[in-house]
N, C-alpha and C positions, 0 to 999 in steps of 0.2 A: 551440677551435672554438666553444664556447658563448659566448665573449667576443665574437667577431666577429658572431655572430647577434644578441646583445643590443644591440650598438652599431648594427646595421643597423635593428632595430626602433625603437630610440630615435631614430634619424635621421628615420624616416618618420612618427613619432608627432607629432601637433600638440597642443600643450598649450593648454588653455583658460585664459583669464585670468578670474579672479574679482574682481569689483569690488564693494566695499561702499559702498552709498549711505547717505546720512544717514537715520536712522530718526526718525520723528516720534511723539511721545507722543500719547495721546488727549487731546482737548480737555476742559478742566474745565468744570463747570457754572457759570453766572453767575446772580446773584440779581436783577440789574437788567435784566430782559428788557423789551423794548418790546412792550407788549400791543397788538396790532393786530387786534382782533376786529371782524369786519364787523357793523355794526348791522343789525337786522331791518327797520327802517323801518315799524313798525306804526302803525296809526291810520287816519284817513280817507284814502281813495283818490279819492273823488269828492265834490265840494262840493254844497251844497244848490242846486237849480235846474238842474243839469247834466243833459244827455241821456245815457242809457246804453243799451247793447244787452243782449240776453239773455245771461246767464252772466258779465257784467262784475262784477269784484270791487269792492265798495263800501267795506268796512272789514276790516282785519286786526287781531286782538286776541288776547291771552292769556286774559284774564278777561272775562266779558260786561259790558263798559261800555256797549255799544250793542246794541240788540235788533232783531230783524226785524219789520217791519210788513207792509203790503200789498205783495204780489208780490215779497217778499224772502225768500231762503232762508238757513238757518243751517248752515254746514259743520261737520264734526266737529272741526275745530281752532279753531272760533269765528269763522271768516270769514263775513261777510255778502256775499251775491251777488244780483244781479238775476235774477229768474225770468222777467221779460218786459221788452221794450224800452219805455222811457218816461222821464219826468222824475223826478229824485230830489227827495224832500221829506223833510226831517228835522224831527221833532216831538218835544216833551217831553210824555210821557203818564204816567198813573198805571200802575204796574207791577202786572200781574195774572199771577203766575207759575204755571207747571205744576209743582207740588211733587214730582211723580214723576220729573222730569228730573234726571239726576245733576249737571249743571252748577248748576242752581238750588239743589239741596241743599248742594253744596259751598260756593257763594259766599254764598247768602242764608240759610243755616241759622241758626235762632234769631231771625229777623226776621219771623216770620209775622204778628205783630200790628202791625207798623209800616206806615205809608204811605210807599211808595217811588216816586219819580218818576225815569224813565229816558228816554234819547234813543232814539227809534225811527226807523229808516230805512224809507221807503216809496218805491215806484216807481209813479207814476201813468202808465198807458199813454196813448198819444196816441189821440184819438178816430178811429174808423174813418170812411172815406168812406161816403156814402150812395148810391152809384151801383151798387146791386145789381140784377141782372136775375133775374126768376123763371124757374124751369125750364120752366114752361108756355109762357112767351113766347119761349123760344129755340128 
């Protein structure tokens, strides 16, 4: 009796097929990699004589090659930016550093007695119109 019960269960049971797929080993490392590092494009962003708006980036730099002049700000990463709208003028001037600044100490340390000339970025604002009305006349 148990034999017929086993054969009945065996007839209703569906066997699963097991398929072995090809396995892939992990890829090895290569020594001749194609180095595609994106460049930072540092340097002048605006040329001498061009008109800029307030907040426009003038120069990106890692070390202070260029210094801020009139109406130009110095960002914490060395970026020079326009603080007012106007025309850009680049001049070469005698460098009179603030020796308390950390960038100046790091780059120009030990050159206190030397005369150094550097490029300065200046922004000359456009002259304002002269059509003002006094408050008393309005």
